C-alpha positions as CSV (number, residue, x, y, z in Angstrom):
1,M,-20.8,-21.5,22.0
2,R,-22.9,-22.1,18.9
3,E,-21.3,-25.0,16.6
4,V,-21.6,-23.7,13.1
5,Q,-20.8,-26.0,10.3
6,A,-20.9,-22.6,8.1
7,R,-22.6,-23.5,4.7
8,A,-21.5,-27.2,5.4
9,G,-20.0,-29.2,2.8
10,T,-16.8,-29.9,1.0
11,G,-14.7,-26.6,0.1
12,Q,-15.7,-24.7,3.1
13,V,-13.0,-22.0,3.7
14,V,-13.0,-19.2,6.0
15,V,-11.4,-16.1,5.3
16,I,-10.2,-14.2,8.4
17,G,-9.9,-10.5,8.0
18,A,-12.0,-8.2,5.2
19,G,-9.4,-5.7,4.1
20,I,-8.9,-5.7,0.4
21,A,-6.8,-8.9,0.5
22,G,-9.4,-10.9,2.1
23,L,-12.3,-9.8,0.0
24,A,-10.2,-10.5,-3.0
25,A,-9.5,-14.0,-1.9
26,A,-13.2,-14.5,-0.9
27,H,-14.2,-13.4,-4.4
28,R,-11.6,-15.6,-6.1
29,L,-12.7,-18.6,-4.0
30,L,-16.5,-18.1,-4.8
31,E,-15.3,-18.0,-8.5
32,R,-13.9,-21.4,-8.2
33,G,-17.0,-22.9,-6.4
34,A,-15.8,-22.7,-2.7
35,R,-18.2,-22.2,0.2
36,V,-16.8,-18.8,2.1
37,T,-17.4,-17.3,5.3
38,V,-15.3,-14.2,6.0
39,L,-14.8,-13.1,9.4
40,E,-14.1,-9.3,10.4
41,A,-12.8,-8.1,13.7
42,S,-13.8,-4.1,13.1
43,D,-17.4,-3.2,12.1
44,R,-16.8,-2.5,8.7
45,V,-15.1,-3.9,5.5
46,G,-12.2,-2.2,3.7
47,G,-9.3,-2.0,5.9
48,K,-7.1,1.0,4.6
49,L,-9.5,1.8,2.0
50,L,-12.2,4.1,3.3
51,P,-14.6,6.3,1.9
52,G,-16.0,9.2,3.5
53,E,-17.1,12.9,3.0
54,I,-16.2,16.6,4.2
55,A,-18.5,19.4,3.6
56,G,-20.9,17.2,1.7
57,A,-17.9,16.1,-0.6
58,R,-17.2,12.7,-1.3
59,V,-13.4,11.7,-0.6
60,D,-11.2,9.1,0.0
61,L,-10.1,8.9,3.8
62,G,-7.4,6.1,3.0
63,A,-5.7,5.3,0.0
64,E,-6.7,7.0,-3.2
65,S,-5.1,5.7,-6.2
66,M,-4.3,2.3,-7.5
67,L,-1.8,1.3,-9.9
68,A,-3.2,0.5,-12.9
69,R,-0.1,-0.9,-14.8
70,R,-0.8,-4.3,-12.8
71,P,-3.9,-5.9,-13.9
72,E,-5.3,-7.0,-10.4
73,A,-7.0,-4.0,-9.2
74,V,-8.6,-2.6,-12.1
75,A,-9.7,-6.0,-13.0
76,L,-11.4,-7.0,-9.5
77,A,-13.0,-3.2,-10.0
78,R,-14.4,-4.2,-13.2
79,A,-15.7,-7.7,-11.7
80,A,-17.2,-5.8,-9.2
81,G,-19.1,-3.7,-11.4
82,L,-17.2,-0.6,-11.5
83,A,-16.2,-0.6,-15.1
84,D,-18.1,2.8,-15.4
85,R,-16.5,4.5,-12.6
86,L,-13.0,3.9,-13.0
87,Q,-10.9,7.2,-13.7
88,P,-7.4,7.9,-14.0
89,P,-6.0,11.2,-12.2
90,A,-7.3,14.7,-14.1
91,T,-3.6,15.6,-13.9
92,A,-0.6,13.6,-12.9
93,T,1.9,16.8,-12.7
94,A,3.2,17.0,-8.9
95,S,5.9,18.9,-7.4
96,I,8.4,18.5,-4.6
97,W,8.5,21.1,-1.9
98,T,12.4,21.2,-1.3
99,R,15.0,24.1,-0.8
100,G,12.6,26.8,-0.3
101,A,10.4,26.3,-3.0
102,L,8.0,24.1,-4.9
103,R,9.6,22.4,-7.8
104,P,8.5,20.1,-10.5
105,M,8.6,16.3,-10.2
106,P,11.5,15.3,-12.2
107,K,10.8,12.6,-14.7
108,G,13.3,10.0,-16.3
109,H,13.8,8.0,-12.8
110,V,12.9,4.9,-11.2
111,M,11.5,5.7,-7.3
112,G,13.9,8.6,-7.3
113,V,17.1,7.2,-9.0
114,P,17.7,8.8,-12.1
115,G,19.4,7.8,-15.4
116,T,21.3,10.7,-15.6
117,A,22.3,13.7,-13.6
118,A,20.5,15.9,-15.6
119,A,17.0,14.4,-14.6
120,L,17.1,15.7,-11.1
121,S,18.3,19.1,-12.4
122,G,16.2,22.0,-10.8
123,V,16.0,19.5,-7.6
124,L,19.4,19.0,-6.5
125,S,22.2,21.4,-5.8
126,D,25.2,21.4,-8.2
127,E,27.3,19.4,-5.8
128,G,24.5,16.6,-6.0
129,L,24.2,16.6,-9.7
130,A,28.3,16.6,-9.8
131,R,28.1,13.4,-7.3
132,I,25.8,11.6,-9.4
133,E,27.8,11.9,-12.4
134,R,30.8,9.8,-10.1
135,D,28.7,6.7,-10.5
136,A,30.1,5.7,-13.7
137,E,33.7,5.5,-12.3
138,L,32.9,4.0,-9.1
139,P,33.8,0.1,-9.1
140,R,30.8,-2.2,-8.6
141,T,28.8,-2.3,-5.3
142,E,27.8,-5.7,-4.3
143,V,24.4,-6.0,-3.0
144,G,24.3,-9.4,-1.7
145,D,21.1,-11.0,-0.8
146,D,19.7,-7.5,-0.1
147,V,20.6,-4.1,0.7
148,A,18.6,-0.9,2.1
149,V,17.5,1.3,-0.7
150,G,19.1,4.6,0.7
151,E,22.0,2.7,1.8
152,Y,22.9,1.7,-1.9
153,V,21.7,4.7,-3.7
154,A,24.0,7.1,-1.4
155,A,27.1,4.9,-1.8
156,R,26.4,5.2,-5.6
157,L,25.1,9.0,-6.2
158,G,25.5,10.6,-3.0
159,R,22.9,11.1,-0.2
160,E,21.4,14.2,-1.7
161,V,19.5,11.7,-4.1
162,V,18.3,9.9,-1.4
163,D,17.3,12.7,1.1
164,R,15.5,15.0,-1.7
165,L,13.8,12.5,-3.7
166,V,14.2,8.7,-2.8
167,E,13.1,9.3,0.5
168,P,10.0,11.1,0.1
169,L,8.9,9.2,-2.4
170,L,9.4,5.6,-0.7
171,G,7.8,7.4,2.5
172,G,4.8,8.2,0.5
173,V,4.4,4.4,0.0
174,Y,5.7,3.2,3.5
175,A,6.0,5.8,5.7
176,G,9.5,4.5,6.2
177,D,13.1,5.4,6.3
178,A,14.7,4.9,2.9
179,Y,18.1,3.8,4.8
180,R,16.2,0.3,6.4
181,I,13.9,-0.2,3.5
182,S,14.6,-3.2,1.6
183,M,15.6,-2.6,-2.1
184,R,14.9,-6.5,-3.2
185,S,11.1,-6.2,-1.8
186,A,10.4,-2.7,-2.1
187,V,12.2,-1.7,-5.5
188,P,12.8,-5.0,-7.1
189,Q,13.7,-3.3,-10.4
190,L,16.6,-1.7,-9.0
191,Y,17.8,-4.6,-7.0
192,Q,18.0,-6.4,-10.4
193,A,19.9,-3.5,-11.7
194,A,22.4,-3.4,-9.1
195,R,23.2,-7.1,-9.4
196,S,23.6,-7.0,-13.4
197,H,25.3,-3.5,-13.7
198,A,28.3,-2.0,-12.1
199,S,26.8,1.6,-13.0
200,L,23.6,2.1,-11.2
201,T,22.7,5.0,-13.5
202,E,23.5,2.6,-16.5
203,G,21.2,0.1,-14.7
204,V,18.1,2.8,-14.4
205,R,18.6,3.6,-18.1
206,E,18.1,-0.1,-19.2
207,I,15.1,-0.5,-17.2
208,Q,13.6,3.0,-18.8
209,A,14.6,1.3,-22.1
210,N,12.9,-1.6,-21.6
211,A,9.6,0.1,-20.3
212,A,9.6,1.9,-23.6
213,A,10.3,-1.0,-25.6
214,A,7.2,-2.6,-23.9
215,R,5.1,0.4,-25.0
216,Q,2.7,0.3,-22.1
217,T,0.0,2.4,-22.9
218,G,-2.8,4.0,-20.8
219,P,-2.7,5.8,-17.0
220,V,-0.1,4.4,-14.4
221,F,-2.8,5.1,-11.6
222,M,-6.2,4.7,-11.5
223,G,-9.1,5.9,-9.0
224,I,-12.7,5.5,-9.0
225,Q,-15.6,7.8,-9.0
226,G,-16.7,8.2,-5.4
227,G,-13.3,7.2,-4.4
228,V,-11.3,3.9,-4.2
229,G,-12.8,3.0,-0.8
230,T,-15.7,2.1,-2.7
231,L,-13.6,-0.8,-4.0
232,P,-14.0,-2.9,-0.9
233,L,-18.0,-2.2,-0.6
234,A,-18.5,-3.4,-4.2
235,V,-16.5,-6.5,-3.9
236,A,-18.1,-7.2,-0.4
237,E,-21.5,-6.9,-2.1
238,S,-20.3,-9.1,-5.2
239,V,-19.2,-11.7,-2.6
240,R,-22.9,-11.8,-0.9
241,A,-24.2,-12.0,-4.3
242,R,-22.5,-15.0,-5.2
243,G,-23.3,-16.6,-1.7
244,G,-20.6,-15.8,0.6
245,E,-21.1,-14.6,4.1
246,I,-19.3,-11.7,5.7
247,L,-19.5,-11.1,9.3
248,T,-18.4,-7.7,10.7
249,G,-17.8,-7.2,14.4
250,A,-16.6,-11.2,14.7
251,P,-13.3,-11.0,16.2
252,V,-11.4,-14.5,15.8
253,T,-10.1,-15.6,19.2
254,E,-8.6,-19.2,18.4
255,L,-7.4,-20.9,15.3
256,R,-6.8,-24.8,15.8
257,R,-6.6,-27.9,13.8
258,E,-9.2,-30.8,14.5
259,A,-10.1,-34.1,13.6
260,R,-13.0,-34.2,10.8
261,Q,-16.3,-34.8,11.7
262,D,-17.2,-36.5,8.4
263,A,-14.2,-38.1,7.3
264,A,-10.6,-39.2,8.0
265,G,-7.7,-36.3,8.5
266,E,-7.7,-32.8,9.8
267,A,-9.7,-29.8,9.3
268,W,-9.7,-26.2,11.2
269,R,-11.7,-25.0,14.2
270,V,-12.2,-21.1,14.2
271,I,-13.8,-19.3,17.2
272,A,-15.1,-16.2,16.9
273,G,-17.3,-14.8,19.5
274,D,-20.0,-17.3,20.4
275,R,-19.3,-19.0,16.9
276,V,-17.4,-22.0,16.4
277,L,-17.0,-22.5,12.6
278,H,-15.3,-25.6,11.2
279,A,-13.6,-25.3,7.9
280,D,-11.6,-27.4,5.1
281,A,-9.2,-24.3,4.7
282,V,-8.5,-21.0,6.0
283,V,-7.0,-17.8,4.7
284,L,-5.5,-15.4,6.9
285,A,-5.4,-12.0,5.7
286,V,-5.1,-9.9,8.9
287,P,-2.2,-7.6,10.0
288,A,0.9,-9.1,11.3
289,P,0.2,-8.8,15.0
290,A,-3.1,-10.6,14.7
291,A,-1.8,-13.2,12.6
292,A,1.0,-13.8,15.0
293,R,-1.5,-14.4,17.8
294,L,-3.8,-16.7,15.7
295,L,-1.1,-18.7,14.7
296,R,0.9,-18.9,18.0
297,A,-0.7,-22.4,19.1
298,E,-0.5,-24.3,15.7
299,S,2.7,-22.5,14.2
300,P,4.7,-21.0,16.6
301,G,7.7,-20.4,14.2
302,A,5.2,-18.5,12.0
303,A,4.1,-16.4,14.9
304,A,7.8,-15.8,16.0
305,E,8.6,-14.3,12.8
306,L,5.4,-12.2,12.3
307,D,6.2,-10.6,16.1
308,T,9.1,-8.8,14.6
309,V,7.1,-7.0,11.7
310,E,7.2,-3.3,12.6
311,Y,4.6,-0.8,11.7
312,A,4.3,2.9,10.9
313,S,1.8,5.1,12.2
314,M,0.1,8.0,10.1
315,A,-2.6,10.6,9.8
316,L,-4.3,12.1,7.1
317,V,-5.8,15.7,7.2
318,T,-8.6,16.7,5.0
319,L,-9.4,20.2,4.5
320,A,-12.3,21.9,2.3
321,Y,-12.2,25.3,1.2
322,R,-14.4,27.7,-0.8
323,R,-13.3,27.7,-4.1
324,A,-14.1,31.5,-4.6
325,G,-10.8,33.1,-4.1
326,T,-8.5,30.2,-3.2
327,A,-5.7,30.0,-5.6
328,L,-3.0,27.2,-5.7
329,P,-0.4,26.3,-8.0
330,D,-0.6,23.8,-10.9
331,G,-0.6,20.3,-10.3
332,S,-1.8,17.4,-8.2
333,G,-0.2,18.2,-5.0
334,F,3.7,17.7,-3.6
335,L,6.0,15.7,-1.7
336,V,8.3,16.9,1.3
337,P,11.5,15.6,2.0
338,P,12.1,15.0,5.7
339,V,15.5,16.5,5.2
340,D,13.6,19.9,4.9
341,G,12.3,19.7,8.4
342,R,8.7,20.4,7.6
343,T,5.7,18.6,9.3
344,I,4.0,17.5,6.6
345,K,5.3,14.7,4.2
346,A,2.8,15.5,1.3
347,S,-0.1,17.1,0.1
348,T,-2.8,16.1,-2.2
349,F,-5.0,18.8,-4.1
350,A,-7.8,16.6,-4.5
351,S,-10.1,18.5,-6.6
352,R,-7.5,19.0,-9.1
353,K,-6.2,15.5,-9.1
354,W,-9.5,13.8,-9.2
355,G,-12.1,15.1,-11.9
356,W,-14.9,13.6,-10.3
357,I,-14.6,15.6,-7.0
358,A,-14.5,18.9,-8.9
359,E,-17.5,17.9,-10.8
360,E,-19.6,16.8,-8.0
361,N,-18.4,20.1,-5.8
362,P,-17.6,23.1,-8.2
363,D,-17.8,25.6,-5.3
364,L,-15.3,23.5,-3.3
365,L,-11.4,22.8,-3.1
366,V,-10.8,19.7,-1.2
367,L,-7.1,19.1,-0.1
368,R,-5.4,16.7,2.2
369,T,-2.0,16.3,3.7
370,S,-0.4,13.5,5.3
371,V,1.7,13.5,8.6
372,G,3.9,10.8,10.5
373,R,6.7,8.4,9.3
374,Y,8.5,5.3,10.9
375,G,9.8,6.4,14.4
376,E,8.0,9.7,14.6
377,T,5.8,9.6,17.1
378,D,5.6,13.2,18.9
379,I,3.5,14.5,15.8
380,L,0.9,11.9,16.0
381,R,0.3,12.2,19.9
382,R,-0.8,15.9,19.3
383,D,-4.8,16.1,18.9
384,D,-6.9,16.7,15.6
385,E,-6.7,20.6,15.8
386,E,-3.1,20.7,16.1
387,L,-2.7,18.6,13.1
388,V,-5.1,20.8,11.2
389,E,-2.9,24.0,12.3
390,V,0.4,22.5,11.3
391,S,-0.9,21.5,8.1
392,R,-2.4,24.8,7.6
393,H,1.0,26.5,8.4
394,D,3.0,24.2,6.1
395,L,0.6,24.7,3.0
396,K,0.6,28.5,3.4
397,A,4.7,28.1,3.4
398,A,4.5,26.0,0.1
399,T,1.8,27.5,-1.9
400,G,0.4,30.7,-0.2
401,L,-2.8,29.0,0.5
402,D,-4.4,31.4,3.6
403,A,-7.8,30.9,3.4
404,T,-9.9,29.5,6.5
405,P,-11.2,26.0,5.5
406,V,-15.1,25.3,5.8
407,A,-14.4,21.9,7.3
408,T,-11.7,19.6,8.3
409,R,-11.3,16.0,9.0
410,V,-8.4,13.8,10.7
411,T,-8.1,10.3,9.9
412,R,-5.7,8.2,12.1
413,W,-4.2,5.3,10.6
414,D,-2.5,3.9,13.7
415,D,0.4,1.0,12.8
416,G,-1.2,1.2,9.1
417,L,1.6,0.5,7.5
418,P,4.0,-2.7,7.9
419,Q,7.6,-2.0,7.5
420,Y,10.0,-3.8,4.7
421,P,13.6,-3.7,6.2
422,V,16.5,-5.4,4.7
423,G,15.8,-9.0,4.8
424,H,11.9,-8.8,4.5
425,H,11.9,-11.3,1.5
426,A,13.4,-13.9,3.7
427,R,11.5,-13.4,6.6
428,V,8.2,-13.9,4.6
429,A,9.7,-16.9,3.0
430,R,10.5,-18.3,6.6
431,V,6.6,-17.7,7.5
432,R,5.4,-19.6,4.2
433,E,7.9,-22.2,5.1
434,H,6.1,-22.6,8.6
435,V,2.6,-22.0,7.5
436,A,3.0,-24.7,4.6
437,R,3.6,-27.5,6.8
438,L,0.0,-27.0,7.7
439,P,-2.5,-28.0,5.1
440,G,-5.2,-26.0,4.4
441,L,-4.0,-22.6,5.6
442,A,-2.2,-19.6,3.5
443,V,-1.6,-16.1,4.7
444,C,-1.7,-12.9,2.5
445,G,-1.8,-9.1,2.4
446,A,0.4,-6.0,3.1
447,P,2.5,-7.7,5.6
448,Y,4.2,-9.9,2.7
449,D,4.0,-8.8,-1.1
450,G,3.5,-5.4,-1.3
451,V,1.3,-2.7,0.7
452,G,-0.3,-1.6,-2.6
453,I,-3.9,-2.4,-3.6
454,P,-2.6,-4.6,-6.6
455,A,-0.2,-6.1,-4.4
456,C,-2.5,-7.1,-1.7
457,I,-4.7,-8.7,-4.1
458,A,-2.1,-10.4,-6.0
459,S,-1.4,-11.9,-2.6
460,A,-4.7,-13.0,-1.9
461,Y,-4.9,-14.6,-5.2
462,A,-1.9,-16.5,-4.5
463,A,-3.1,-17.6,-1.0
464,V,-6.2,-19.1,-2.9
465,D,-4.1,-21.0,-5.4
466,Q,-2.0,-22.3,-2.3
467,I,-4.9,-24.0,-0.4
468,Q,-5.9,-25.4,-3.8
469,G,-2.5,-27.0,-4.3
470,D,-0.9,-24.7,-6.4
471,L,2.1,-22.9,-5.5
472,R,2.8,-20.9,-8.8
473,G,1.4,-18.1,-7.6
474,V,3.5,-17.5,-4.4
475,E,6.5,-18.8,-6.4
476,E,6.1,-15.8,-9.0
477,L,5.7,-13.3,-6.0
478,T,8.5,-14.6,-4.5
479,A,10.7,-14.3,-7.7
480,H,9.2,-11.1,-9.0
481,P,7.9,-8.8,-5.9
482,V,5.0,-6.1,-6.8
483,Q,6.5,-3.0,-6.5
484,S,4.2,-0.5,-4.7
485,L,4.7,3.1,-6.6
486,H,3.7,6.4,-5.1
487,G,0.4,7.8,-6.5
488,G,1.9,11.0,-7.3
489,A,1.8,13.5,-4.1
490,G,0.0,12.6,-0.9
491,E,-0.7,9.2,-1.2
């Protein structure tokens, strides 16, 4: 093996993982004067952010939008030179395909939970609307240290609210089960409202009033011309321009503490292929199973906790049609509640949602569907052709679209989304407690502080602060988790 004191000197940091969290950590470290080497097991950077093309059109084959009401993602895009390519959705009007029809996505709710029954009129049955009204008469429902979103909302407002609105919205973010997902971690605003109000609808109305008083302006979500998948490429280019080194095809097989070669105390030895790197600090920005494997020797407690993290798999089906003679309903797409028994869980009308796709490809109409939720394994065992056919079947039933696509692509994200069950916050706290016993080590990314792009970047920045002795970022994320919202339809 080659011994590498990568860019030797004080302040050498190895970042393991070149998804958006790892790249953001590297970018921040270089801003602060550290020497940085990023190691990525796969042959590309970006993780779940993946640019691609179909029928000559540039598209996203992973996440397609980022929350703009948090500063981290938009600010990093600007710092990486993408300011003039930031674009909000051309339309934010989405639908929900439920009870046999496409219905306008309700307004006046917090992740599907309404402030009044009237907000869900048209989506819920009369019985479901009447059940919401009972919330004001019910005694307080104690939430304790945490509670499942679906369990709590169903107890307050009835299962129909959960099954027809909360479930598809949360499923779009986590590909999970609303009756298992942590309210404290996934929808922290609702958790705080549940702790401070006897009535859930009253708590939602207060959230809405506070938001109105804050007078936030500008789009809720943002995209990037050419696709959000270009963000990690631009950040990686910026990292290299600042002197950072990024090695792909470099899976790390060992992470161990070692005696410093040039001073008293300990540092880190990182083995990746035939390289042995020595570093003052390490930021671990990889999925939970990989983190568990690397931490097993030095922090078996953290590894044991990370071994319990479950993941959901999903697939994105991208379809391109000739625009001539192809009609679609208005809006950016639609969500599908699992209770309706459909195969797809959402569809995005990408050419409608993103103006740059339509401008670059005026003769094409690009759509995408998503399939796969937590625990659904049979659907993802089907081959690509079958997933295209079931997507076309559901699209025809929902929209009437019966044209033959000129091109299709299936992108599979196996074990792509970590699940946040009840008690997720406590598990993350235990992981960080174990890791904190090892100086110069921090963890970040989707398994901890949120699955959205701003959440991953905030997690990365907190990790950088931590290895530099500042715990305020971690404490802020612990006290105020970053809520990952759904980007409209088909996210």
